[in-house]
C-alpha positions as CSV (number, residue, x, y, z in Angstrom):
1,X,39.3,28.6,-52.7
2,X,38.6,25.8,-55.2
3,X,36.3,23.0,-54.3
4,X,37.8,19.6,-55.3
5,X,34.6,17.7,-55.3
6,X,32.1,17.8,-58.2
7,X,29.6,20.0,-56.3
8,X,26.7,19.1,-58.7
9,X,26.5,15.8,-56.8
10,X,26.1,17.3,-53.3
11,X,22.6,18.4,-52.2
12,X,23.6,20.6,-49.2
13,X,26.8,22.4,-48.3
14,X,28.0,24.3,-45.2
15,X,31.2,26.3,-45.9
16,X,33.2,28.4,-43.5
17,X,34.5,31.6,-45.2
18,X,36.8,34.4,-44.5
19,X,37.4,37.7,-46.4
20,X,37.1,36.4,-50.0
21,X,33.9,34.4,-50.5
22,X,32.2,36.0,-53.5
23,X,33.8,33.6,-56.0
24,X,32.4,30.7,-54.0
25,X,28.9,32.2,-54.0
26,X,29.1,32.7,-57.8
27,X,30.2,29.2,-58.4
28,X,27.4,27.7,-56.2
29,X,24.8,29.9,-57.9
30,X,26.0,28.7,-61.4
31,X,25.6,25.1,-60.2
32,X,22.0,25.5,-59.1
33,X,22.3,26.2,-55.4
34,X,20.3,28.6,-53.3
35,X,22.9,30.4,-51.1
36,X,22.5,32.0,-47.7
37,X,25.5,33.8,-46.1
38,X,25.7,34.2,-42.3
39,X,28.2,36.6,-40.8
40,X,29.5,35.6,-37.4
41,X,32.2,38.3,-37.3
42,X,33.2,41.2,-39.6
43,X,35.2,39.0,-41.9
44,X,34.2,35.5,-40.9
45,X,31.0,33.4,-41.4
46,X,29.3,30.5,-43.1
47,X,27.8,29.9,-46.4
48,X,24.8,27.5,-46.4
49,X,23.9,26.2,-49.9
50,X,21.1,23.9,-50.9
51,X,20.4,22.5,-54.3
52,X,17.4,24.1,-55.9
Protein backbone atom coordinates (compact mmCIF):
# COMPACT_ATOMS: atom_id res chain seq x y z
CA UNK A 1 0.00 0.00 0.00
CA UNK A 2 1.28 3.44 -0.89
CA UNK A 3 -0.27 6.54 0.60
CA UNK A 4 -1.02 9.14 -2.07
CA UNK A 5 -1.18 12.11 0.29
CA UNK A 6 1.88 13.84 1.71
CA UNK A 7 1.53 12.36 5.19
CA UNK A 8 3.75 15.03 6.75
CA UNK A 9 0.75 17.40 6.60
CA UNK A 10 -1.68 15.12 8.49
CA UNK A 11 -1.59 15.19 12.32
CA UNK A 12 -3.55 11.95 12.97
CA UNK A 13 -4.26 8.84 10.90
CA UNK A 14 -6.44 5.76 11.32
CA UNK A 15 -5.62 3.06 8.77
CA UNK A 16 -7.24 -0.36 8.38
CA UNK A 17 -4.65 -3.03 7.60
CA UNK A 18 -4.52 -6.65 6.52
CA UNK A 19 -1.59 -9.11 6.41
CA UNK A 20 1.13 -6.71 5.20
CA UNK A 21 1.36 -3.62 7.38
CA UNK A 22 5.03 -3.40 8.46
CA UNK A 23 5.95 -1.14 5.51
CA UNK A 24 3.22 1.31 6.52
CA UNK A 25 4.50 1.41 10.11
CA UNK A 26 8.07 2.00 8.93
CA UNK A 27 6.97 4.85 6.68
CA UNK A 28 4.93 6.48 9.43
CA UNK A 29 7.80 6.20 11.94
CA UNK A 30 10.22 7.78 9.45
CA UNK A 31 7.79 10.69 9.03
CA UNK A 32 7.61 11.41 12.76
CA UNK A 33 4.49 9.53 13.86
CA UNK A 34 3.91 7.58 17.06
CA UNK A 35 2.22 4.37 15.91
CA UNK A 36 -0.15 2.02 17.77
CA UNK A 37 -1.35 -1.20 16.12
CA UNK A 38 -4.66 -2.76 17.15
CA UNK A 39 -5.48 -6.35 16.16
CA UNK A 40 -9.18 -7.07 15.68
CA UNK A 41 -8.64 -10.50 14.10
CA UNK A 42 -5.56 -12.62 13.39
CA UNK A 43 -4.76 -10.79 10.14
CA UNK A 44 -6.87 -7.62 10.36
CA UNK A 45 -6.77 -4.50 12.46
CA UNK A 46 -6.12 -0.78 12.61
CA UNK A 47 -3.08 1.46 12.79
CA UNK A 48 -3.51 4.66 14.77
CA UNK A 49 -0.76 7.19 14.14
CA UNK A 50 -0.32 10.61 15.71
CA UNK A 51 2.31 13.20 14.81
CA UNK A 52 4.97 13.48 17.54
